[in-house]
Steps between C-alpha positions, in 0.01 A plus 500: 500500500582756769804399712442464868748563789474122616614399149833694528834322556645409732176368620588479879622871516157611372318249695640649826469856380122447446476333840662800667260740320212323684648562840448849661831639619497869601799628676471414877208268420683204347343236726343308202816482296716402793268208577512403125882493509520304825250249370697475168826430682357237723309331220825465312675375809749795502660661812261791552499771760410852596675766716373753747363735242345217270755483235484143350804296425479167299820298454557246228796259490726489192391277221704173462866568391483872584559468871846672467335825377473812715169557667303787344218714631216586265316796636170679418239711710139357540312818539367720208403849452116523495396777261182513286332746270221697664216342295610152584332303792761281661581403857867416517438313829282233340459532125751332267708686238363430155783469254461483132740467203506770225746555224783320680448670842317383806286764663216511761144643479527845643731415783871445564604156373741408781767377252716706741590257649271222425694380206799462732297288743374295205850429383608394856214256531558347154872442592402353828249266338721399224663153447692563188689840559856432631608725789692508822339552844233774487349734757185677382438806702157663477491842689195682615407875478763603255281763341398712802802483721740203421405367845565147399855569395537727813388212712740233368740368766856365468499119480165479317681469154792258440609598149751759380349566165171666429295537177236780554207438261346847531645693208271631211721531191599179324851505368626716788678370805490722793780519767394805698197696611392817670426533862170664596319689787150642542399852616158555625358843576185553723292819509203558733173489317350846598167574342217755497145506364434544127396853406150561382462533133763249419486218253708176506705317246689171479840554334648169366822409313513151380644279217867571593734189462647518853770254551792400720643795697854367446502340151261751337593821672716617203240440237324821498161372628240722651452513879120542585592671837719758328260563215184516727669731737629736223143552385358544858776751573430713187129465532525620873684809394240579226163385627548485885453122479456315841605146538278249693718188434776352288578131429784471260755217443515192706830293562811649620704322233261576204481809293154652568266400213163647615401807714159638617404819692170630614496886479258789533477836327268783511215454252603820326811341368339184352555579133846617536602214723364240251684658212818525707475116555466443121817717448699275746388195338650627182818612677553160671432312171748716319772484744481128554414388147836325458442264791135503610246433219200424717489790754155619601450826696128559591293739711138400585245623738481349840292501815595798719712377801440653845864594570800627317870555595571802712679765280838480685515120476392498139771745405754297696394170324499651141830670533695212651363258232597752236845543646562121573750360240418195307701310249862445423737724693843351407642257241788284578842642410651156467226288329344651183129561511460375850275705721700561817246694725134569462180580700146397447198706621281196541171600662284740689223357727253666724408328829243609770763727662808516274631554157765230420759562228718201407824518309786257431877568428752287329875522446788273436713743705420485876589861565290619214208289620510698830533835315185450289308380807602814676411707199145365482458539883606857485226577247230350721647657822447855335126412484496408876478125435612224730755289329585120548766306312498123467809296599591459135708225341843483362625480142696223342852591395595357157771239488626474144733220605226272622532130416124444456479805275758361273342157498151648429639732225683203329182275529289785333757532215511125455122480472413815294823584315528849644642659817241615755526856635640523852344785697375632824136583561330815658238276651553343844584123512515290807868418401622806702351379823603135447846603400530714820387205708716239314824675413667329197174372358557489119196644337335561161158606402316415179153450375259534203382819340207659706366823398265731706576329826307641797220609271197336327698526180753239639577246235745208458665415166454138427822454281715668772359266763612202295853652472485560884418142565768361255759729675409390843521132409839562325644679806389232741658234275828688477559609853 
């Protein structure tokens, strides 16, 4: 008999995970999950509140006999990255995520799963509901809008939290404890959408690159994955030089914190170049597959006839766009000189979108060194300024400086070794965690981050390993018992 998610243990953890999958929760549109959490807290007669930016806080008293323990914050974010494959019909504002169990992993049907950070939320709710798990006083903090701006963590105020220990439940590698993270900032470039009529005798094509894995622009930036924006632009740049190609539109990539998985362009060429252009496309399909065969086994690069558009980019703006995208860096720029294999500084060329009047290019930069973060933002901005683009930087967020002498780190590490007979790895992470902002607001907060194994976060390939989720749960329960 095929195993179902609802049959997995611990039952209440998976019960709440499935409940959360039913509730739409895109970043900045978390109204339904907020209402669910508030109802949960009040139904369980727990002290429940929200702050000015709609973060939710639920407090639970210590279990009998554990009133002497220090109060602990359990923290997760309630929004999720909403990505789907192009052939999937799904409205993230109203449709539930459809999880299924396959070969020890939980996945979703053609969309992101939302285990980042739905499994953290589920663990908090299961702890809050429990009657038989010993623990001291608990504050469960559920933050909004982590994925698109960390605005929940930015909006926290002093005095909202009472505890001095925080367990962040938003890491994605079981057996690893994180005590530091990168800071980040976005750089957005905008070009005017100058156009002119399509020349007579032209034919049109839709150029598509699909099937890339995508992934988290922090966790996965060093894995050699293909970037749809870079690959699509590379082809268009070369085809323009050879066939005098003209671009009508580009729609590539999506979210600022995801590596671009898909890219599409509507282009025109003179009819006389038809055969050569189609052969050129087949050549690039082979090139991309050969270059990326070690990391991308489902890449698809296609050229198909399309309805002729009325307008194409003016020559000067097309040249500026293609050249700045080609020159824009993407990927790892520096590795840490102190922590082996830790990415220190990177940049992600996230998306290119055409609006009615503008071309908008979104990038994101990360570094665990504040000065290096500024430097890479300036580097990216300088490339786009050469093309005449307007530049806007986001406010950004700070990193979290590792504290190897942390008491909660030692307790969590000892708990892991007690449970699993091996030492966990203690690391910093290149992704952004809300710990940096919380630590800046609450100096002296003793923090550690851990979680189950999640692969392909921020893409429809997102999957949660069941065995690691059980270990994550056992570790959380053990730490709460020992504090």
